[in-house]
N, C-alpha and C positions, 0 to 999 in steps of 0.2 A: 662504152660505159658498162662494164660487167656488173657493177653494183646495181645499176638501174634495171638491167635486164633480169637480174635475180629477184629484185623486189617485185617487178611486174609479174614474173612467173609465180611468185609466192601468192600474190593477190589473186591471180587467176585460179590457182589451186584452192585457195580458201573459198572463192566464190562457187567453184564446182562442188566443193564439199557441202557448203551451205544449201545449194540447190538440191543435192541428193538427200540431205537430211530433211528438207521441207517436203519433198516428194514422199519420203518414207512416212512422215507424220500424217500427211493428209490422206495418203493411200489411193486417191482417185487416179492420178496419172499412171501410177504403177499398175493399178488394176486394169485400166483401159488398154495398156500395152502389154499386159502379162501374156506369157506363152505357157500354157498349161498342157499337160498330157492330153491327147485326144480321149474322148469318152464316148462309149456306146450306151445308149439308154433304151431299154426294151419297154415298149408300151403296147397299147392296143387301140382299136378304133372307138372304144367305149367312151362316153362323154365325161366320165369321171376324170379322165386324163386330158380334157380339153386344153388346159394350160400348156401342155407339151406342144400341141398343134399350133396354138397361138404364138408361142415362143419361136417356133420354126418359121411361121409365116411372116412374123414381124421382125425377124433378124435379131432377136434378143439374145441368142447364144453368142453371136460374134460381139455384141455390145459388152458382154461380160468376159471376153477373152476366152470363150469356150469353143473348141472344135468338136461339136457334138454330132454323132450319127444316131438317128432314131430308127429303130427297127420296129415294125408293126407286127404284133403277134395276134393269133386268133382270140386269145383270152388273157386275163391277168395271170392265170395259172401258168400259161406258156411263157409269159414275160418273166415270171419268177424263175422258171426252169432255166431260162437263158442266163439269168444272173447267177444262179447256183452252179450252172455248168461252165461259167467263165466266159460266155459269149458276150456278156454285157456287164458293165460295172454297176450300173444303176437300173432300177426297174420301177414301173408304175403298176401296182398290183392291188388286188382286193385284200381286205382284212383277213378273211379266212385262209387263203393260201399262205399269207405271211405267218399266221399263227401255227399252221400245221408244219411249216418249215422249221419254226423255232422249236416246236415240240419234238421234231425229228432230229434235233441237235445240229442243225445247219448253221453255218457262220453267216448271220444276216443281221443287219442293223436297220431299224425303222427310223427314218430321218424326218418324215413329216406326214401328217394327215392332210391330204390335198383337197378332198371334196367329200360330200355326203349326199346320200340319195335314199328315199324310202317309199317310192311309188311302185310297189310290186304288184303283179297280177298272177293269179293262178289261171291258166288257160285250159278250157275244157270245151265240151260239145253239149248242145242242148239235149241231145238224146241220152246223155249220161246222167242227167238230172242231179248234178252236183250243185246244190244251192247253198251249201255251207261247208266249212272245212271238216266238220265231223263226218260228212258223207264220203270222205276219202277213205275211210276204213275199209280194208279189203280190196282197194282199187290199185291199178297200175299207174304210176306217176313217173313221167320222164323228166330228167334233170341232168345238167352237166355236172357230174360229181367233181369234187375238189375245187369248186369255185364258190364265190359268194352266194350264187343261186342255190346251191345245196343247203347252205345255212338258212336262207330265206324260207325254203321248204320246211326245214325243221321248226322254224318259228311259227309257220302256218299250222303245222300239225300240233305243236304245243298249245296253240290258242284254243284247240278243241280237245285238249288232254290226250293227244295221240303222240306216238313216236314213229320212227321209220320202220319199226317192227310191225306196225299196224297196217302198212301198205307194202306194195311191191315196187321198189325203186328201180327204175330202168335207166342206166347210164347212157345218155345221149349227148352228142355234140350240140352246141347252142342252135345251129341251123337244122338239126334233125328233129327237134321237138314238134314243129308244125307238121311235117310229113307223117310222123308217127301218129299224131292226133287224127290227121286226115284218113289214114289207113285203118284207124281203130286199134293200133297196136298198144296204145296207152289210153287211159280214161281222162287223164289230165296231165299238164306239164307246167314247168316253171323254166323260163329262159330269160335271156337278156332283153331289156326294153326295146332294143333295135329290131326285135322280131315280133313285137306285138301286132303291128299293122299288117305284116304279111300273114300272120295267123288269121286275123280278122277277114282279110281279103280272100284267102284260100278257103276258109270254112264257110264264108258267107252267112246264110241264115242259121247254120248250125253252130256258129261261134257263140261262146259264152265265156265269161270271166268273173273271177272273184277278186276284188281289190284288197290289198293288204299293206298296211303302213306300220306294222309292228316290228320292223327290223330296219335299222339305218345302216346301209352299206357304206363303207369308207374306202376311198381310194388312197393308197399309201405310196410314198416315195421310199424305196428301200435301197440299201447299198450292200454290195457284196464285199468280200475281203480285198478285192483289187481296186476298190474306189479310193482315190486320193482325197484327203480331207479338203484341201483348198478347191479342188475341182468340184466336189460335191457341193460346197458352199456356193460356188459361182453358179452351178446349175440351179440350185434352189433360189438364188437371188433372181435369176431370169424367170423362173416359174412364178415367183411372187409378183414380179412386174406384169407377167401375163395375166395373173388373176386380177390385178388392178385394172388392166385393159378390158377384161371381161365385164367387170362391174361398171366401168365408165361408158362403154359402148357395146352392149350385149349383141346388137344386130351385126355390127362389124366383126365381133368375135365369132359369131356363128358362121359368117362367111369364111373366116380364116380356117375354122375347123373343117368346113366342107371342102375347101381348096386342098387342104393337107390330106384329107381322107382319100382323095383321088378316086372318087366314085364309090367307095365302100359304104358311105353313109348317104342317106337321102335327105333333101332339104326339109321335107315335111317332118321327118323324125327329129332332126336337129332343132328346128324351130319349136316343136312341141315339147321336147324333153330337156334341152339344155337349161331352160329357166327353172326346171325342177331340181337341179343340182345346187347345192350350197357350196360355193368355192371359198377358199381362204385357208392357207397353210397354218396348222397349229399342232401342238403336242399337248393334249389336255388330259386331266384325270378321267374325264368321260371316255376318252379313247381307251385308256388303260382298263377302265371298268369293263368295257365291251370286250376287249381282248381276253380278259380273264374269264368272262362268261363263255366266250367261244372256245377257249382252250379247254375248259371243263367239258363242254359238249364234244369237242373233237377227240379228247382222250377216251371218252365213253363210247363214241360212235366208231372210232377208227383204231382204238387200242394203241395210241401213240405213247412212246415211253417217257417223254420229257415232263418236267414239272409245270403244272398249270397255275402255280401260286403267283401272286402279284410281284413279289421280289424277283422271281426268276424271269418273268416277262420284262420287267423294268430294265434288266441288264441288257436287253436287246433294243432298247430305245436309246437313240443316239441324238441328244438335243443340241450338240455343239454347232452344227451348221445353221440350224434355224435360229439359235440364240445369236449368232453373228449377224444374221439378216434382220431378224425382228424379235428382240428379246421378250416383248410383251406377249408374243404368241406361244411362249413355252410356259405352261402352268402345270405340267405333269408332276405328280408326286408319288 
């Protein structure tokens, strides 16, 4: 029966076409089985990027069809350099390194503001008698330059009507601040929160600190020129799921971060400080306000050539991936 066989074949072809159209419309089966280019994401052990570690521990990359390799860098500045150097397509970096890269004319897109933190400390010694930020005038202050920590120091100084010209800034790696304080090479220092406890332990009765909440550090997801749009969106979707898991079960999320840090972070630090971060991907006008302020400071402090005006910065904000994942989270103007 040639006619019957032809009719049956036509029906099967129509059914296959209908199934393909249904999958394309719903998107879910296609996304689950999608094969995307492998992506390298440069991050660090700092808790602002905790969603990256949760995504890795919970298998959220694979759930989004992403073959992700996460490289751990000493700082967000180093993560940014990996993106700019082509070793990674995406990076989890601080707001200041991203701003300085933009001012330097680098090809960089800000995809999302992942987290926020404002519990800063100026570390010092009791024998230095620094009881307020005004007392920093004429002192030596250690800080890892080029990171958010340097901008935190600038805000501390500004709170006492001082600038970097009023102190001697000593460029130190984050883990060098405590030894420099111990030796007396510097009078005070600002470093990452993961080093607060070691400074307290090392200095003992000589330890002193000044708390500061006048600067909100932001952890950003940035994309370099080699980042594919679909892959970036899938990575961001996994990170948003990780943020939901952090909110739903903070204790389990802290365990996931510890497991992924492979000993680089201590349980006491993670338990104490992860709750002090505000997680939730967004692109807001408040973010752009802050980037504009930092750009003005960076141009003056580092003589960078780029434009610090809002329109120029906005051209480096790339809202499409987050809009695809969570449209309500994009309010930047």
